TORKOL-4160 file (C-alpha; in steps of 0.2 Angstrom, whole numbers, padded with zeros to 4 digits, m for minus):
223
<pt num="1" X="0356" Y="0273" Z="m0323"/>
<pt num="2" X="0359" Y="0254" Z="m0325"/>
<pt num="3" X="0354" Y="0246" Z="m0341"/>
<pt num="4" X="0351" Y="0229" Z="m0332"/>
<pt num="5" X="0339" Y="0232" Z="m0318"/>
<pt num="6" X="0334" Y="0214" Z="m0314"/>
<pt num="7" X="0337" Y="0195" Z="m0319"/>
<pt num="8" X="0323" Y="0188" Z="m0330"/>
<pt num="9" X="0316" Y="0173" Z="m0322"/>
<pt num="10" X="0317" Y="0162" Z="m0337"/>
<pt num="11" X="0337" Y="0165" Z="m0337"/>
<pt num="12" X="0339" Y="0161" Z="m0318"/>
<pt num="13" X="0340" Y="0141" Z="m0320"/>
<pt num="14" X="0354" Y="0143" Z="m0333"/>
<pt num="15" X="0364" Y="0156" Z="m0322"/>
<pt num="16" X="0362" Y="0145" Z="m0307"/>
<pt num="17" X="0369" Y="0130" Z="m0317"/>
<pt num="18" X="0383" Y="0139" Z="m0324"/>
<pt num="19" X="0388" Y="0147" Z="m0307"/>
<pt num="20" X="0391" Y="0129" Z="m0301"/>
<pt num="21" X="0404" Y="0126" Z="m0314"/>
<pt num="22" X="0422" Y="0129" Z="m0313"/>
<pt num="23" X="0434" Y="0141" Z="m0323"/>
<pt num="24" X="0440" Y="0127" Z="m0333"/>
<pt num="25" X="0423" Y="0121" Z="m0338"/>
<pt num="26" X="0418" Y="0139" Z="m0343"/>
<pt num="27" X="0434" Y="0140" Z="m0354"/>
<pt num="28" X="0429" Y="0124" Z="m0362"/>
<pt num="29" X="0412" Y="0130" Z="m0366"/>
<pt num="30" X="0419" Y="0146" Z="m0374"/>
<pt num="31" X="0431" Y="0136" Z="m0385"/>
<pt num="32" X="0417" Y="0124" Z="m0390"/>
<pt num="33" X="0404" Y="0137" Z="m0394"/>
<pt num="34" X="0417" Y="0147" Z="m0404"/>
<pt num="35" X="0419" Y="0133" Z="m0416"/>
<pt num="36" X="0400" Y="0132" Z="m0420"/>
<pt num="37" X="0395" Y="0134" Z="m0438"/>
<pt num="38" X="0388" Y="0151" Z="m0444"/>
<pt num="39" X="0371" Y="0143" Z="m0449"/>
<pt num="40" X="0369" Y="0134" Z="m0432"/>
<pt num="41" X="0351" Y="0131" Z="m0426"/>
<pt num="42" X="0346" Y="0132" Z="m0408"/>
<pt num="43" X="0344" Y="0114" Z="m0407"/>
<pt num="44" X="0363" Y="0112" Z="m0412"/>
<pt num="45" X="0367" Y="0125" Z="m0399"/>
<pt num="46" X="0358" Y="0115" Z="m0385"/>
<pt num="47" X="0367" Y="0099" Z="m0391"/>
<pt num="48" X="0384" Y="0107" Z="m0390"/>
<pt num="49" X="0381" Y="0114" Z="m0373"/>
<pt num="50" X="0376" Y="0096" Z="m0368"/>
<pt num="51" X="0392" Y="0089" Z="m0374"/>
<pt num="52" X="0403" Y="0103" Z="m0368"/>
<pt num="53" X="0396" Y="0103" Z="m0350"/>
<pt num="54" X="0392" Y="0085" Z="m0350"/>
<pt num="55" X="0375" Y="0089" Z="m0343"/>
<pt num="56" X="0357" Y="0084" Z="m0347"/>
<pt num="57" X="0347" Y="0091" Z="m0361"/>
<pt num="58" X="0336" Y="0101" Z="m0348"/>
<pt num="59" X="0351" Y="0109" Z="m0341"/>
<pt num="60" X="0358" Y="0113" Z="m0358"/>
<pt num="61" X="0342" Y="0121" Z="m0363"/>
<pt num="62" X="0342" Y="0132" Z="m0347"/>
<pt num="63" X="0360" Y="0138" Z="m0352"/>
<pt num="64" X="0355" Y="0141" Z="m0370"/>
<pt num="65" X="0340" Y="0151" Z="m0364"/>
<pt num="66" X="0352" Y="0162" Z="m0354"/>
<pt num="67" X="0365" Y="0164" Z="m0368"/>
<pt num="68" X="0352" Y="0169" Z="m0381"/>
<pt num="69" X="0343" Y="0180" Z="m0369"/>
<pt num="70" X="0360" Y="0189" Z="m0366"/>
<pt num="71" X="0363" Y="0191" Z="m0384"/>
<pt num="72" X="0345" Y="0197" Z="m0387"/>
<pt num="73" X="0347" Y="0210" Z="m0373"/>
<pt num="74" X="0364" Y="0216" Z="m0381"/>
<pt num="75" X="0356" Y="0217" Z="m0398"/>
<pt num="76" X="0341" Y="0227" Z="m0392"/>
<pt num="77" X="0351" Y="0239" Z="m0382"/>
<pt num="78" X="0366" Y="0241" Z="m0392"/>
<pt num="79" X="0377" Y="0239" Z="m0377"/>
<pt num="80" X="0395" Y="0234" Z="m0377"/>
<pt num="81" X="0401" Y="0217" Z="m0370"/>
<pt num="82" X="0410" Y="0226" Z="m0356"/>
<pt num="83" X="0395" Y="0236" Z="m0350"/>
<pt num="84" X="0384" Y="0221" Z="m0350"/>
<pt num="85" X="0397" Y="0210" Z="m0341"/>
<pt num="86" X="0400" Y="0223" Z="m0327"/>
<pt num="87" X="0381" Y="0226" Z="m0324"/>
<pt num="88" X="0376" Y="0208" Z="m0324"/>
<pt num="89" X="0390" Y="0202" Z="m0313"/>
<pt num="90" X="0386" Y="0217" Z="m0301"/>
<pt num="91" X="0368" Y="0212" Z="m0300"/>
<pt num="92" X="0373" Y="0194" Z="m0297"/>
<pt num="93" X="0385" Y="0199" Z="m0283"/>
<pt num="94" X="0371" Y="0209" Z="m0274"/>
<pt num="95" X="0357" Y="0196" Z="m0277"/>
<pt num="96" X="0347" Y="0191" Z="m0262"/>
<pt num="97" X="0344" Y="0174" Z="m0271"/>
<pt num="98" X="0357" Y="0162" Z="m0265"/>
<pt num="99" X="0355" Y="0151" Z="m0281"/>
<pt num="100" X="0361" Y="0165" Z="m0292"/>
<pt num="101" X="0372" Y="0174" Z="m0280"/>
<pt num="102" X="0390" Y="0176" Z="m0288"/>
<pt num="103" X="0403" Y="0172" Z="m0275"/>
<pt num="104" X="0417" Y="0185" Z="m0273"/>
<pt num="105" X="0430" Y="0171" Z="m0276"/>
<pt num="106" X="0422" Y="0167" Z="m0293"/>
<pt num="107" X="0418" Y="0185" Z="m0298"/>
<pt num="108" X="0434" Y="0189" Z="m0309"/>
<pt num="109" X="0433" Y="0172" Z="m0318"/>
<pt num="110" X="0415" Y="0173" Z="m0321"/>
<pt num="111" X="0417" Y="0191" Z="m0328"/>
<pt num="112" X="0430" Y="0185" Z="m0340"/>
<pt num="113" X="0418" Y="0170" Z="m0346"/>
<pt num="114" X="0403" Y="0182" Z="m0349"/>
<pt num="115" X="0414" Y="0194" Z="m0358"/>
<pt num="116" X="0422" Y="0181" Z="m0369"/>
<pt num="117" X="0404" Y="0173" Z="m0372"/>
<pt num="118" X="0397" Y="0190" Z="m0378"/>
<pt num="119" X="0411" Y="0190" Z="m0391"/>
<pt num="120" X="0406" Y="0174" Z="m0400"/>
<pt num="121" X="0401" Y="0181" Z="m0417"/>
<pt num="122" X="0391" Y="0166" Z="m0424"/>
<pt num="123" X="0379" Y="0166" Z="m0409"/>
<pt num="124" X="0377" Y="0185" Z="m0410"/>
<pt num="125" X="0373" Y="0185" Z="m0429"/>
<pt num="126" X="0361" Y="0171" Z="m0426"/>
<pt num="127" X="0351" Y="0181" Z="m0413"/>
<pt num="128" X="0351" Y="0196" Z="m0424"/>
<pt num="129" X="0344" Y="0186" Z="m0438"/>
<pt num="130" X="0331" Y="0179" Z="m0427"/>
<pt num="131" X="0326" Y="0196" Z="m0421"/>
<pt num="132" X="0324" Y="0202" Z="m0439"/>
<pt num="133" X="0314" Y="0187" Z="m0444"/>
<pt num="134" X="0302" Y="0190" Z="m0429"/>
<pt num="135" X="0301" Y="0208" Z="m0432"/>
<pt num="136" X="0283" Y="0207" Z="m0438"/>
<pt num="137" X="0266" Y="0209" Z="m0431"/>
<pt num="138" X="0261" Y="0190" Z="m0431"/>
<pt num="139" X="0273" Y="0176" Z="m0432"/>
<pt num="140" X="0267" Y="0158" Z="m0437"/>
<pt num="141" X="0270" Y="0145" Z="m0424"/>
<pt num="142" X="0262" Y="0130" Z="m0432"/>
<pt num="143" X="0247" Y="0125" Z="m0442"/>
<pt num="144" X="0236" Y="0109" Z="m0445"/>
<pt num="145" X="0222" Y="0105" Z="m0457"/>
<pt num="146" X="0206" Y="0096" Z="m0451"/>
<pt num="147" X="0196" Y="0087" Z="m0465"/>
<pt num="148" X="0177" Y="0087" Z="m0461"/>
<pt num="149" X="0162" Y="0078" Z="m0469"/>
<pt num="150" X="0145" Y="0084" Z="m0466"/>
<pt num="151" X="0130" Y="0074" Z="m0472"/>
<pt num="152" X="0115" Y="0083" Z="m0480"/>
<pt num="153" X="0099" Y="0075" Z="m0474"/>
<pt num="154" X="0083" Y="0072" Z="m0484"/>
<pt num="155" X="0067" Y="0080" Z="m0477"/>
<pt num="156" X="0061" Y="0062" Z="m0474"/>
<pt num="157" X="0074" Y="0056" Z="m0462"/>
<pt num="158" X="0069" Y="0038" Z="m0466"/>
<pt num="159" X="0079" Y="0039" Z="m0482"/>
<pt num="160" X="0097" Y="0035" Z="m0483"/>
<pt num="161" X="0109" Y="0049" Z="m0483"/>
<pt num="162" X="0115" Y="0052" Z="m0502"/>
<pt num="163" X="0123" Y="0069" Z="m0501"/>
<pt num="164" X="0136" Y="0078" Z="m0491"/>
<pt num="165" X="0150" Y="0091" Z="m0491"/>
<pt num="166" X="0168" Y="0089" Z="m0487"/>
<pt num="167" X="0177" Y="0105" Z="m0480"/>
<pt num="168" X="0195" Y="0108" Z="m0474"/>
<pt num="169" X="0198" Y="0118" Z="m0459"/>
<pt num="170" X="0215" Y="0127" Z="m0458"/>
<pt num="171" X="0220" Y="0130" Z="m0440"/>
<pt num="172" X="0234" Y="0143" Z="m0439"/>
<pt num="173" X="0243" Y="0145" Z="m0422"/>
<pt num="174" X="0253" Y="0161" Z="m0421"/>
<pt num="175" X="0261" Y="0173" Z="m0410"/>
<pt num="176" X="0257" Y="0192" Z="m0409"/>
<pt num="177" X="0265" Y="0203" Z="m0396"/>
<pt num="178" X="0272" Y="0188" Z="m0387"/>
<pt num="179" X="0254" Y="0181" Z="m0385"/>
<pt num="180" X="0249" Y="0164" Z="m0393"/>
<pt num="181" X="0233" Y="0166" Z="m0404"/>
<pt num="182" X="0224" Y="0154" Z="m0416"/>
<pt num="183" X="0213" Y="0157" Z="m0431"/>
<pt num="184" X="0202" Y="0145" Z="m0441"/>
<pt num="185" X="0199" Y="0146" Z="m0460"/>
<pt num="186" X="0187" Y="0135" Z="m0469"/>
<pt num="187" X="0192" Y="0130" Z="m0486"/>
<pt num="188" X="0186" Y="0119" Z="m0500"/>
<pt num="189" X="0197" Y="0108" Z="m0513"/>
<pt num="190" X="0200" Y="0123" Z="m0524"/>
<pt num="191" X="0206" Y="0133" Z="m0510"/>
<pt num="192" X="0218" Y="0119" Z="m0505"/>
<pt num="193" X="0225" Y="0118" Z="m0523"/>
<pt num="194" X="0227" Y="0137" Z="m0524"/>
<pt num="195" X="0236" Y="0138" Z="m0507"/>
<pt num="196" X="0247" Y="0123" Z="m0512"/>
<pt num="197" X="0252" Y="0132" Z="m0528"/>
<pt num="198" X="0257" Y="0147" Z="m0519"/>
<pt num="199" X="0267" Y="0138" Z="m0506"/>
<pt num="200" X="0276" Y="0129" Z="m0520"/>
<pt num="201" X="0280" Y="0145" Z="m0529"/>
<pt num="202" X="0286" Y="0153" Z="m0513"/>
<pt num="203" X="0298" Y="0138" Z="m0510"/>
<pt num="204" X="0304" Y="0140" Z="m0528"/>
<pt num="205" X="0308" Y="0158" Z="m0526"/>
<pt num="206" X="0317" Y="0155" Z="m0510"/>
<pt num="207" X="0328" Y="0142" Z="m0519"/>
<pt num="208" X="0332" Y="0154" Z="m0533"/>
<pt num="209" X="0338" Y="0167" Z="m0520"/>
<pt num="210" X="0348" Y="0154" Z="m0511"/>
<pt num="211" X="0357" Y="0149" Z="m0527"/>
<pt num="212" X="0359" Y="0167" Z="m0533"/>
<pt num="213" X="0367" Y="0173" Z="m0517"/>
<pt num="214" X="0372" Y="0158" Z="m0507"/>
<pt num="215" X="0391" Y="0160" Z="m0512"/>
<pt num="216" X="0392" Y="0176" Z="m0503"/>
<pt num="217" X="0378" Y="0176" Z="m0489"/>
<pt num="218" X="0374" Y="0164" Z="m0475"/>
<pt num="219" X="0356" Y="0161" Z="m0474"/>
<pt num="220" X="0349" Y="0159" Z="m0456"/>
<pt num="221" X="0333" Y="0151" Z="m0451"/>
<pt num="222" X="0322" Y="0153" Z="m0436"/>
<pt num="223" X="0325" Y="0136" Z="m0429"/>
């Protein structure tokens, strides 16, 4: 049974764009990506693709999405570059969608391109690191804090407002099982100070770890 049964829709624009390129352009992309730093970010990957293929940022993001998806699939399935290359190209050759149909004249060169692409270790290690970082029930996407003032009115509404409370609402946007969710937490000033102290402590602990192991280990981020 084949391991690759379909082409994910989010990777099709990147495949379509790459199939329009020449053997020489594929070779240049492989050469450029192979020289990327070990601690590359996905933003850097997109910039390098833009420069290498002389394309728009949108096209580069599409190509990057395809590349990352390819490595994620390999990491999850523990498949060799040879198996992925053969099955992917077989699907593209048989595709009923002309935009991503691999022409027979390009088949051999495109197989070589995909095979070489999958052997770029820096991208493979980055994707493995990303998978480890995201291997949790809930992953933070972003957060904001809204500060709110609520007046306390006298029983006699003709009197001026003299009292009130200030509260802070922490909105956390997170991803759980590939679904974006939000939670709202109300805090006072003491809560803010305590949270800030714990964040500072966590940052200091990370700095200690980086200083202790930085000479022997490359630390990845989720960027």
